[in-house]
N, C-alpha and C positions, 0 to 999 in steps of 0.2 A: 748844441750842449758838447761841453767838455767831453774828451776821451775820457774812460775808465782806466785807469794804470794797476788797478792793485784790487787786490781779492776783498778789501778792506771798505775800498770804494764801491767795487758791485755789491756787496752784502749792505752799504747802506742805501745804495739805490732801490735794491731790492724791499727791503724793508719799507721803505716810504712811498715804493707802489701799494706794495701790499696793503698797508695801513690805510687805504683807503674800501677796501674788500674784507677785513678781517680785524677782530679786538684783538686777538694774541699774533704774536710773531715772536717764533725763537730759530735764528742762525741755525744751519745744521752744516752746509757747505757752500763752498764759492771754486771754481776751477774754470781756468779759460781754454778754451777748445774752438780750434780753426776760429778765430778773431771775434768768438762769443764767448759770455761770461755765462755759464750756466749755476744759477745758486738755488738753494735747497731751502727752505724755511717750514719750520713745523708752524703752522697756523690751529691747529690744533687746541682748544682749552683745554679740555677732558680725557683727550684720546687724539695721539699722534694721527696730524694730516699734513701729508708733504706736500708742498706748493713749490712748483721747478720757476724760476724768473729766468727768461735767457733776453740777456741785454747784448746788443752791437757794442764790442771794444770802441771802435774808431769815433762812433754817433753818439757814443752815451744813451743812446732809447731803447727802451723795453721792446724785443719785439715779438716776444709771446710768452705766457704765461699758463699754465694748466695747475687746477689744484684741486 
């Protein structure tokens, strides 16, 4: 997979990943920390439920998520 170079790319990758698990996705934030992108996405349809997706910036792979 190509590297993730911007917050927009990281957000798109996180949303695509979360679509497999949740019907609703509303991006909240994305930041790069120590070579990883940390993306927070609201996945709660009726109340806020934040999912955190961690993406390796070099490989573009999702390395962790917590919802």
